[in-house]
DOGULUM-694880 format. One record per residue: residue in one letter; x negated, y negated, z of N, C-alpha, C, O, CB in turn. Coordinates in steps of 0.05 Angstrom, whole numbers, plus 5000, padded with zeros to 4 digits. Glycine has a CB too. Layout:
REM DOGULUM-694880
AXYZXYZXYZXYZXYZ ...
END
This chain:
REM DOGULUM-694880
M498150255001500450004995498349825000496449855014503349955016 T499049594983498049344979498149154995500049165010498649264961 E496548944997496048665021498948545009500548525028492348385015 L500048464984502748434972504848584980506848464986502748474946 S505048904982507248984995507848935025510048905035507249244990 I505248915040506248875067507248725066509348765079505048855085 A507148375052508248175059511548255037513648155044505947865053 L511548375022514348425011515848515025518248485023514648574992 R514248685049516548965068517648735082520048765085514949285095 A516748515091518248335106520248265096522548285105517148125113 I519448195076522047955066524348135051526648045049520747675039 F523248455039525148635040526948765067529048895067523948825027 D525648695084526948785115530548595115532848655120524048615149 N528748325103530648175117533548115095535547985098528947875127 S532248315068534248235049534948555043536148605022533048025021 K534448725056535848975055539349065062540749255055534149115074 D540048815079542648875084544748755063547148785060543248795110 D542848575049544548515020544148654997545948674980544148255010 F542048754994543049024976543849224981544049394963541749134964 Q544549265004546149515018549049385007550149564996545749545058 R550449185006552648975003553049124981554349324977552348635002 R551148944963551348934931551649284920553149324901547948754916 V550649464930551449694923553949804928555449954915549949814931 G554149694954557349754966559549664944561549804937558149564998 T558949404933560949344910561149434891563149414876561049164901 L559449554887558649864862560950094871563150154863554450054868 E559150184890561250414898564650364903566350534899560150524927 E565050114910568150064915569550034887571850134883568549774933 A568449914869568649884834569050214829571350284826565049724814 V567750344827566450644820569050774824570350894807563650784841 A569650724857572450844872574850784865576750944868572750794899 G575350524853578150394838577850594818579650764814578350034825 I575650594802576050734779577450954773579150974754574150784772 L576451214798576551364801579451484807580551694801575051374813 D580251244822583551184833585251164814587551264817584050924848 G584351034790586150994763586450694764588650594764589451154762 G584450564765583650324756582950124770583350134794585050254744 I581749854757580049684771580449444761580449404736577249744770 D580949254778581749004766579448854766577448874780583848854779 E580448644741578448464728575448334749572948344747580448204718 A577448204768575448164793573048194799570948054800575848264809 L574248584807572748754824570448804798568048774801574749054839 R571248854781569248844758566748644745564848674730570748854741 A568148434760566148214744564548204771562148184766567547854729 A565148224799564148204816561248494815559048454824566648184837 A562148844797561148904797557548914783555148974787562848984798 E560248764757557448654741555048454750552648444743558348524718 R556348294766554548064781552948234801550648214795556347804797 D553248344818552148524841549048624823546748564825554848844852 A550748844803548748934786546148824773543848904773549848984770 H547448584760545848374754542748294773540348294767548148134756 K544248254798542448134814540848364822538448314822543747974836 L541548624830539748894836537448904819535148954826541249164831 V538348854793535848914766533648824769531648974766536248794739 G533448504778531248364788530648394820528248364827531748104782 S532648444837530748484862529548654863527148604866531648504884 L530248954860529249194864526749284840524849444841531849394866 G527349154826524349214811522448954815520248964804524649254775 T523048754831521248564846519048814874516648864877523948264866 F521248904886520649034911519149274907518249384927523149104925 G518449434870517249584863519349874857518650094849515149594881 L521649784862523650034853525249994826527449924817525950074876 A522050124815523450094784525250364781526350374759520850074755 K525650544795527650654777530850564787532950574774527351004777 G530450464815532850304826533550054808535849964809532250204857 S532049964794532249644774532949774749534749654737529049414769 E532149974737533550164719536750244723538650204708531950414722 L536450344744539650424750541850244748543950314736539950504775 A541450014761542149754764543649584740545949484736539649624771 R540849624721541449544694543349754672544649674653538449494683 E543249954678544950094671547650074681549550054665544150284673 L547950084704550849944723551549634718553349524729550249954758 E550149534703550549224693552349254671554749204672547749064683 Q550749384643551749434620554249704618555249804598549149494605 R554649734639556849994638558449774654560749854652556150354656 F558549584665561049404679561849154663563849014667560149294709 A559749134643560948844624563648894616564749114622559148764593 P564748704602566848724592567748854571569848964568567248564590 E564748834544565348924523565449214533566949344518563648844502 H564549334551564049604551566549734558567749624577561949664569 P567949984546570250134551569250244567566850284567571550274533 L571550384595570850554615573050804619575150814631570550394640 D571950964607573551204594572751404616571051354633572451294559 Q574051634616575151784638572051994633571252164648579051934632 A570951914612567652174610565851934631563851994644565352244561 G566751704630564151464633564351524660562151584671564651094623 D566751524678567151474698565551674722564751604745569651464696 A565251934710564052114731560652004725559251974745564952514725 Q559451954700556351824688556051594715554151614730556651614646 L558551324722558051144731558351284760557151164777559550924721 A559351484767559251584797557351674804556751674828560851764804 E555351814782552851944792550651684794549351654814551852204770 C550451494768549151304770549751094795547650964801549351204747 V551651034808551650944832550151054861548850914877553950944833 L550751334862550251494877546451544882544951574901552051724866 A546251534853542651584855541651334865539851314882540751654822 L543051084851541950814861542050804896539950764909544050544847 S544450854908544750844935542551104943540350984945548250884944 E542351204944539951404953537451284949535851244968539751684936 E536951204922533751104918534350844936532450694929532351024880 L535450724950535750464963534850604991532850525003539150314962 E536450814999537050865023533851035031532550995051540251035026 S533051215011530451245015528451105028527151155048529751254998 F528450895008526350725011526650525029524850365036525650614989 I529350515039529550425068528050545101526850435120532350465071 E528950855092528350975112524851015113523751145130529951235112 R523650885095521350885097519950645109517650695115520850935075 D520750465112520850245122519650245149518050065150523450165120 E519750325165518750355197514750425194512850295202520950715216 V515050705178512350755172510650495158508550385166512350995154 L512250455136510050245112510650025133508749875131511350155068 Q512249915152511549685169509349695189507949505194513649595182 A509249975204507049985217504050055205501850035216507750165236 E504650165173501750115162500649795160498349695163501850225130 G502849695156502349425149501749235174500849005168504749315134 R501949265192500649135219498149275222496149135227502449165248 E497949515221494849685223492749485203490449415209495050075207 R494449425177492049285161491748985165490048825157492449325129 R493548955177493248645178491548585201490348375202496148475181 R491148795225489948805249487048735233485648535235490349115268 A486749025215483649055210483548805188482248875168482449395196 S484248605186484248435162482548215183480548095175487848335146 L483748185208482848055227480747985233479347795233483348115242 E480848365245476848425250475548385231473448305240475648735256 T475348385208473448445187473048155180470848065173474448655161 G475247995183474547665167475347675141474947455131471147575165 L476547875121477347845095478947555092480347455110479148085087 P478447485073480047295067483047325053483447455032478447165052 Q485347165068488047185070489046985046491446925046489047115100 K487946905033489346695020487446614987484946604986489646415046 D489146554964486746444943486646164954488346054968487446464905 L483946044943483845794954483945574929483745324932481245764972 H484345724902484545594882486745454877487245344855484045734865 A488445444898491345324889491545034898492444974920494045484904 V490644834881491144564893491744394866490444354846488344444912 T494144304876495144094859496643804880496643764905497644264838 S497643664862498943454878501843494870502643504847497843144873 G503443504892506443554887506743744898505043834913507543564862 C509343914893510244204915511544324886512144174867513244154951 I511744594886512544724874515744824876516545004891510944844876 L517444654854520344804869521844984858523044934837522244624874 V522245274871523445474866525945484857527245384875523345574882 V527645564838529545514833531245844829530345974811529245314812 D533145934841533646174833536046264857535146244880530846364830 D539546384853541046344867540546634877541846704898543546234858 D538646854865538047094888535647054909533247044904537247374872 E536747034929535446994963533347154957531247024955537347114995 A533147354953531247624953529047464938527247324948532447944936 V529547504919526847414892525747124900523347054899528447354852 R527846994909527046674908525146734935522846674930530046394912 R525446824956522846904977520946974973518946884983522847044991 V521147184955518747354944516847094930514547034936519947634916 L518346964911516246754891515246584911512846524910517846554864 V516646474929515746284956513246404970511146274973518346264980 W513446694981511046794986508546794975506346704983511346974988 I509146894958506546954930505646664926503346594925508047114893 L507846484923506546174918505146074940503045944934508645944912 T505546084960505245934993502346114999500346015009508646025023 D502646364993500046444996497846444980495646554985500246625001 A498746304956496146254942495345964947493645864933496346314910 G496345854962495545594969497445384960496545164964492845544959 Y499745374949501145204941502945184960503745364975501945224919 E503844884959506344784982508644864952508344894928506244324999 V510944884972513445104956515844964970516044904994513345514966 Q517244924954520144934966521745054946521145064922521344644974 D524245154960526045254945529045244947529945204969525445444944 V530445274929534045224931535345494912534445694899535244844913 G537345394916539145644906540745574889542445744881540745774924 S540745304879542545234855541645024835540044884847545145134865 A542044954810541244704792542344494812540844394829542844674758 R543744464811545444174832542844174856541343974854549744294854 E542144324874540244254891536944204882535044094892540644454910 A537544354859534444274851534043964835531943834833533344534827 R537243884825536643604809536543384835535743154834539543524782 H537943524862537543294883534643344890533343134887539743304913 A533243544897530243474898528643354879526643224888529043674900 L529143364853527043294831527343004840525342864844527643394796 E529942894843530542604838529342524868528542294870534142514831 H529042694894527342504912525042614931524042554952529242384931 E524542854906521242904921519142894889519742874865521043344943 T517442904899514642974873514843164868514643284890511442964878 I515143364848514743574845512843604819512443424803517143674847 A512043804818509643854801510944014780511343954756507043994816 L511844324795512344514775514944544780515444524804510844754773 L517144604762519444784766519744994757520245024733521344704761 L519545184775520645474763523445634772524245764791518345694771 S524445564751527845654747529045894734528545934710529245474732 D530546054748531746284738533646204720535046004724532746454757 V533746414693535546304677539146354678540946214668534546404653 S539246564693542746524701543146524727542746684745544746754691 M544046284725545546214757548546154751549846104731544045894775 P548846184774552845984772552845754751550845724737554045774809 G554645604749554445404739552645284718552945354694554545314754 E551345154723549144984702546845244714546245314737548044534712 T545945344683543545444681541245384683540645154688543245494667 G538745644679536845514676534845344659532845214663536245604681 L536745424636536545254610536844934610535144754605538845344592 D539344934618540344614628538744504644538244264643542844584644 L537544684661536444474686534144374670533844134662535344634720 I532444574666528844494643529944304627528744094629527144814616 R531744294612532244134593532343774607531043584599535144274579 F534943764633533943574643531343454651530443234646534743594655 A530143694669528143524679525743504665523643444677527643594704 L525843574631524443484621524743254603522943174589523543644614 C527543114602528442854595528042674613527542434611530942844589 E528642864638528642524663525542524678524242324683531842564700 H525042754684522742764694519942854678518243004687523242904713 P519842744656517142854647514843044649514143244636516242744648 E513542854673511342894690511743154706509743264717511142644708 T514443274707514043644716513343784697513943714674516543814726 A511944024703511444254696514744444686516644414701509844364723 T514744544670517344694678516144994670514445034653520444584660 L517345184684517745544685520545664684522245574700516545674715 L521145834667523346004668523046274672521246394660524545984647 I524446384687523546634699526446754690528346594688522446634736 S527047094682529447174672529347514680527347654683529847094638 G531347564680531347914682531748064665532048304667532848034695 L531847854637532448004614528947924593527647714592536147864598 E528448184581525948014564527647904535528348084520522748294552 D528147734530529947614514528047394496527747164504532247474533 P526647504471525747254454526647124451525446904455525147244436 G529847114442531246864435531346674455531446444448533846914428 I531146724485530946524506528646444513528146224523532046594527 A527046594509523746444512523246244491521946034495521046674508 Q524746334461523646114444525245904447523945704441523346184415 V528345824456529445624467528745464482528945224479530745684475 A527745594501526445534526522845334517521945144530526045914544 M521845454496519645354493520545114470519044924466517645584485 D522745154459522644894440524144684460523544454453524444944408 F525344704475526244564498522944394508522744144511527744824523 G521644504511519044414527517044474550515244354560519444244533 A518844824555518244944578515245054566514345124544520745174588 Y514245034593511045134593510445424594508145514596509445034617 G512545554593512145884597514745994595516645874586510945974627 Y514646274604516746354617516246644622515546804605519246284603 L516646704652516746944663518647184667520847084665516346894680 T518747394671520147624667520347704694518247654707518847814648 K523047864711523347964729523548264728525448324714525047864738 P522248474736521448464767518648264767517048334749520748824781 V518048094778516447924791513848014793513548184811517347864814 R511547954780508848084786506647884808506547634805507448134754 R505247994824504747714831502247594814502047354814504347694862 S500747714803498747564781500047524752498947394735495947754776 A502547634749503647374722505247164739505746934731506347524693 V505647244756506446884769504546694778504946454777508246884795 L502746794786500046654796499246484765498846234764497246924808 I498946664745497146624717498746384704497846184694497046924694 G501446454707503446244694502945974710502145764700506946354697 V503746024735503045714744501345544746501345304748503345664760 M499645744746496345554742495945494715494845294708493345734751 N497045694695496445554666498445264658497645074644497345794640 A500845294670502945054674502144824687502744594682505045134689 L500644924704499544654729497644484712497944234710497244774761 R494944694695492644574678494544404660494544154660490544814659 R496344574641497144424623497844164631496643964622499044544611 R500044154652501043864659499343614671499943374669503043894678 E496643754685494543574693492843474664492043244663492443724716 M492343674640491543514620493643374606492643204591490143654603 E496343384603498343174591498542904602498842694589500943274594 A498042954635497642744650495342604651495442384661498142794671 R492742704641490342604634490442414611489742174609488642814627 E491542584595491742404560493142204563492341984556493242564531 R496242244578498042024578496741854593497641624589500742084587 A494741864610493841604626491641454608491041224607492441694658 A490841634598488341554574489741374556489041144556487041834553 R491841454539493941324526494941054531494840854516495741464529 E496441064562496740814567494640684574494840444571498440774583 N492640744583489740534590489340484561489140244558486440704608 L489240634533489340524520490140314501488640164488489040594521 E493140324500494840124497495439934513496839744505496540194493 R494639944536494239664549491439504548491239264554494839694578 T488839684539487039494521487439384504486439154499485539554513 V489439574486490439414457491339214465490239014456492439524438 R493639154484495438944490493838714498494338484494497539004509 L491738814512490238564521488738494500488838244499488438594544 R487838554488485038484464487438314441487238084431482838874444 T489338484437491138384411492938084432494337924420493938734396 S492738084452494237754459491637634466491837394471496737714490 A489437724467486737564464486037374434485337144430484237814467 L486437564419485837574387488137364380487537184364486137924369 A489837364387493037204379492736964392493636754383496137354389 L491536984417490636674425488736584413489136354405489836634451 A486436694408483836594392484736464361484036244353481636884387 L486436654347487436564312489536384329489036164319489136884283 E491036354343492636064348490535824353490535644336494636084377 R489035814374487435674376486535554348486635304343485935794391 L485435804323483735734301486135634289485335424280481835964285 E488335644284490435594270491235294270492135134254492435754279 G490235284304491334964309488734844297488834634285492134844346 A486734964300483734744286484734774260484734544250479834874288 A485434944243485834894223488134684210487934524191485835094218 A490434754227492334554221491834234219492734074202494234594240 Q489434164250488733984252487133894226487833674218487733984275 S486033964217483533944204485033964177483733894157481034194211 H487134014174488133974141489133734147488833554131490534184125 V490433704169491933424168490233244162490833074144493333334192 L487233224176485832974178484632994145484032784133483232974207 Q484533284132483133224107486233094092485832884080481233554090 A488333174093490333054081490632734083491132564066492433194092 E490332704103490432374114488132234100488532014090489832324151 T485232364098483532254088483832194056482932014043481532384096 I485132374050485232424015487032264013486432123993485932714000 H489632164023491431984013490331694014490731533995494032014028 R488631624042488331324048486531284019486731114002486431234082 W484931494020482431463996484131343978484531093976480731783981 A485431563962487431403942489431163945490431053925488931563934 Q489731093968491230853973489830623964490730433952491830814001 A486530693974484430433966484730303935484330083926481030563967 A485830563923486330443893487230303885486730173865487030533878 E489630273906491830193895491429813899493129663890494530373911 Y489229713913488429443915486629433892484929263893487129363942 R486729573872485129483844487429473826487829273811482529713832 D489129703825490829753808494429803823495330023830489329993793 Q495529603824498429763837499929973830501630083845500329633839 G499330033803501730223794499730453798500530633785503330173759 I497730513809495730743810497230953834497531193834492230603821 G497730793848498631003872500931123877501331273896498530903892 R503231023851505931193852504931363816506731483804509930923853 H502431343806502231493790500631713802500931943792501531383769 V499231693821498231983837499932023848498732173863495932013856 K501732023855503932143881505432313858505632563860506331853902 R506632163838508632323817506532583806507032813811509932073786 M504232513792502032703771501332973796501033213793498132463758 S501032793826500833133839502933313846502633553852499633133865 R504933173844508033383851507433473826507433723824511833253856 Y506633313797507633573775505933743780507033963783507633523743 C503533753781501433973787503434163808504634363800498233833802 A503434093833503534283853506734503838507134733846503834083889 L508434373819510634443813510134643790511434843788512334223809 L508134573772506834723751504934953756504335133740505534553735 G503334903795501835153798503635343807502935573804499435133816 L506035293819507535513827508135763805508136003808509935403836 K508735613783509135843764507336003751507836183735510335773747 F504735893761502136053752501236173775498936263772499735883739 G502036223795501236323823499936283842499336423862500436463823 L499235933832497035843855498435683878500835613877494635633841 H496735643897497335543925498035253922496435063926494835583946 S500235233916501134973912501234673930500634453919503335033908 D501734703951499734493974497534433966496934193965498934614002 S495934603959492434533963492534413924490734273916489434943975 L494934493906493634403889495034093892493933933877493734583863 E496634023904498233773901495933633921495333443907501833783911 L494933613937492933533952490233413944488933213952492633703963 A489933623925487933613911487433483881485133473872487533823911 S488833433874489933303843490733063849491632923830492333453827 V490732963880490932633883488632493880488632243878491832553910 L485932693880482932523872482832503845481132343835480132663881 H484832693827483932603801481732443790479632483779485732503792 D483132243797481632003787479731863804479231633795483331813779 V478531933828477131803847474731703835473331533846476531963870 G474031823805470431733799471731423785469931303773467832033766 K474131283785474731033769474430843789475030613783477631013755 I473230893819471430653831468830653823467230553840471430643861 A467930723805465330663795466130443770464330283764463630953785 I468430423757468630343730469430073738471130073756470630513710 P468529823727468229543731471929463726473529573710465529383705 D472229293740474729233737475629083709478029053702475229083760 S473428993695474228893673474629113651475729073629472228693665 I473629333659474429583638476129613641477629593621473529813637 L477529693667479029873682482229793679484329913677477929873713 L481429453679484329353678484129193652485428993653485429153705 K483229223636483129073613485929213590486429433579479629103600 P487428923592489128993571489829093543491929183535489628883571 E487729053531486729013504485629353501485029513519484128723501 P485529373473484229613470480329703478478329553476484929643440 L480429863482477429743493475429853469475830043453476329883529 T473029693471471229813450470130153455471230293472468529603450 A468130223440466430343438465230473464465630693476465030203425 D463230203468462230233495463530273518462930393539460930053500 E465530163513467330153546469130403546470030523565469729853553 R469630463517471030793525468930993537469531143555472230983494 L466330993528465031173542464431193575463931373591463031173530 A464830813575464430843606465930863622465230853646463430713616 I468930893610471130953619470731353629471231453651473630843592 E469731483605469531713611467231863626466832103630469831783593 T465631573636464231723668465631843684464732063694463031553690 H467931753690469131733715469832003724470232023748471431553715 A470132253706470732483701468332603718468832763736470932553671 D465132493710463032683720462632543748461832683766460032703700 V463132273751462632123771464832283797464032363819463231773762 G467332303787468432383808467532703825467232763848471132363798 Y467432863799465433063812464033043828464133173849463933153801 G461732793820459332803842460432673870458832683889456532623831 I462532573874463032463898463832673914463732703939464832253898 L464832833897467533053912466033323919466433453940470633153885 S464333383899462633603906460633673927459733483940461433613889 G459833893932457433913943458533933975456833913992455233663936 S461033973982462533904014462834164023462834314003465833744014 R463134294045464134524065466634534064467734684081463534514092 S468034404048471334404041472134494017471434383996472534144042 S473534674018474234863997476534663984476634613960475335184008 L478334554001479934353986478434123972479434083949481934234005 L476633973976474933833971473333873942472733693926473533853993 D472634213938472034373921473134363890472434353866472534593933 L476134353909477834483881478434113875478234053851481734773889 A478833963888478633653883476333593858476633463837477633503913 A474333703867471633623838472133743821471333633801468533703838 L473733993817473634123796475934023785476434053761473534403799 I477533903800480033833776479033493774480033413753484233883789 A478133373781476933133776475333123749475432943733475133083799 R473433403747471433423723472633513699471833453676469133613729 T474733683704476533833673478333703664478333693640478334103676 H480533523680483033403669483133263646485133153637484133243685 H480933283635481033073607479933273596480833243574479432743604 E478433503595478133713577480433813560482633853571477333913592 K480133863528482534003519482534283502480834423491483933823504 F485134283505485234583501482634743475481134933476488734623488 D483234543456481334523432478134573437476434703426481734223419 G478134453453474534353464474334053449472033993442471334623449 S476333883444475433633442475833483464476633253465476533513422 G475233633483475933313510473633293522471833443516478633363541 Y473233153536470933073551470633153585472833203594470932763548 P468833173601466233053591464233313579462133253567464732883618 R464933543582463433813563464633883552463734113547462534033570 G467133833537467833953507468234303519467234513510464733893478 L469834263538470834603542472334663535473834463536471534733562 A473834893520475934973508476735233523475235373536475435003481 G479735283520482035483526480935603551479535453565482835713503 A481335863558480035943595477635933594476536113605480436263610 H475935703582473235643602474035373613472235243622469935613585 I476435263613477335023618479635183646481735313642478734833586 P478335123674479535303691482235203690482534983682478435323718 V485035403700488035293698488735033718490734893716490235563706 E486935003737487534793754486134513737486734303748486234853788 G485334503724484634313700486834233674487634023664482134463686 R487434513667488734523645492234393656493634263641488434863631 I492734443674495534303689495234133697497334003700496834393710 A492533973705492433693714492133553692492733313697490533633732 A491333573671492033513641494333503629494733303614491033673627 V495933653631498533603621500233403640501333203631499933873617 A500233473666501733223690500532983681501832793672500833263728 D497632983682496832723677498132513662499032303671494932743668 V498132603633498532593610501632503611502632303601497632833597 F502932703623506232583619507032423632509032293628508332743623 D504832393659506432193673505531883662507031693665505832233707 A503231863650501931623638503131533615502831293610499231663631 L505031733593506231583582508931553588510431403574505631623562 T509731683607511731563610512531393633514731393645513031723607 C510131213637510030873650508930743633508030793611508330793677 D509230513650508130243650504530223653503530223675509730083677 R503030213629500030123638499829903628501329803611497630293631 V498029833637496629443636496229453603496429223593492229353657 Y495829653585495129613557498129623541498729483521492729853547 R499429773550502529853537503829953553503030093572502730033514 P507429863544509329933562510030253559509230363539511829753557 A511230373575512030643581513130753557514930603549514030663602 W512630983539514431133525516131243538515931283562513631283513 S518731333518521631453518520331753529518231873522523631453481 L522131823547521732133556522432403525521732633520524832183588 E524232183511524632323482521432373459520332543444527132083465 A520932113468518432123446515632203461513632273448518031793430 T515932183491513632313506513332603493511532683479514232313539 I516232803505515633043499515933043460514433233453517733263519 A516732963445515833103423512533033418511133183405517633023399 W511632813428508932813421507433043433506333193417507732563430 M507333073451506533293469506933563458505233743460507933273494 K509433573445509833853426507533903407506334113404512633833407 R507233623394505133673368502733693383500933723366505033433343 E501833683402499333723415498733923425496533963435498833593432 R500834113425501334453433498434533423497934453400504434643413 G496634673434494434913430492034663420489834713409495535243400 K492934393425489734173421489834123439488734223458489133913402 H491333933440489933763469491434013491489934093509491433303477 F493434103490494534243519494734443517495634533496496734193530 D494134653540494534913538497535023529499434943543493835013563 P498035183509501235203503501635323525503135163537502535373477 N501235553542502835653568503735423590506135403598500835873584 V502035303596502534983613504534793599506534703611499434793615 L504034743579505834543567509634623567511534473571504634513534 D509334903561512135053556512535063590514735013598512035403536 A510835123606512235073635513434843643515634803655510735093655 L511234633634512734393641515034353620516834283634510834143641 L515634363602518334403589520734443591522734323585518434513580 S520134703606522334863625522934783641525134863647522235063634 S521934613659522534483685522734193681521434063698520434543705 M524134073663525033823662526633793689525833653708526733783636 D528833923689530033843712529633693732530733483740530233973720 E526533933745525733893768523133643763522533493781524934193779 I522233643744520933363735521633133739520532943751520733323714 S525133193720526332833723527132853760526432653772530532743697 A527732973767526832963803526132803817527032623831525133083811 I522932963807521132773826520332493815519132333829518432923832 R521032433787520832243771523131953785522831703789521732383740 S525232133789527431913800526431873834525931653843531332063798 A526132103849525431963876522831803876523131583888525132173900 L520731833867517831733858517831383861517031223877517131853823 S519831363824519731173820520730893835519830663835520331233803 S522831023848524530753867522930733886523430543900527830803880 E520530913894518830733921517430483919516330383939516530883931 
END
């Protein structure tokens, strides 16, 4: 007899009256059948008690008794007919079960004496009595409506060094889960009311930090698969064996510990990411604020620079506003950043500050030398604006240098043609000429809109990029709105 058997013997001694009562129910049911009939309540009680004896007797090592109880459970099932031939078999089966149990009980005193002797020897020799490997935070909750099996499980786990609680129903288990720190839930499958499957589903949803193990009197792969699909950590069968229980519990708790570490690491990572993201967002916000302020300063500087030109030519200010708005409108058609294009094009004629008033404001036609002097404003503007660390001023320098280039290569200052002229320069060329022709200048009155459009169409592919000119002509409603809004200022 093993050390476990000694401990089980004490539990069996406390449970034997319950076992005899259950066998008595089976004997009563068989007697009823032999007397001519059995009511459904007694038949259901017999099936239930037989089911309980299957696990209980197997747990205590009564393999034959467990097999007899399983046969009786099947025979008393509602779907199984109780015929006359079967009555005799039932009686024989119950009789064999009763004799097996009585025989086992009769040996109880001898076994208990043997157990006492072994415990005395253990104390004298100083042999270890517990497995010291069981260390866990929280306790194990054992749930089984069969008190005998429950007590065996409690003893196995307590003897291994675990902290254990036990309850007899799912309702009590829910209460324990709500008010205690439960490391592992070890639950029977078949219980009155709520089943073990329902209980572990609740635990996994509401208490995911709790590991779960199912135990059943049936080796049913279907139930085991459902349990694992729900998230159970394992599946044990009755009769319970000490090694199987301890291995299952140890593996479940180790998996729980690993998952807890992974969860903590994940939460720590998420917290670190949140902190770093917040810091990055704050830095970006500051950078954006600085960039926005810088953009405002650049825009203000550019507009004030452009306004300075109005001291020499009162009409140039409105021309610059309209022309830059036209550039922004056309830039959108070609997928360009319209705000940058609008602001940069304000400075397209900044090089004219180097042109004497006698030439710039001359109402008569210019001489050849004066024309050459005017044409220098493109390179002068580029020289003023280029070489900065501002992408906006770099764009303004590009427009200042290329807005007088012509699509056929006959423009100035470098005689660029076609795609060699940056698209921003081609856009500025169309916008500049359109506004210049439709507004009064010191040397001529404004052309009509119809005359302007007719002349520009004739210059399509020569002075102007055909695609840019077509974009202008297809946007005349917006162009007219801009002219109307800015001409009235």
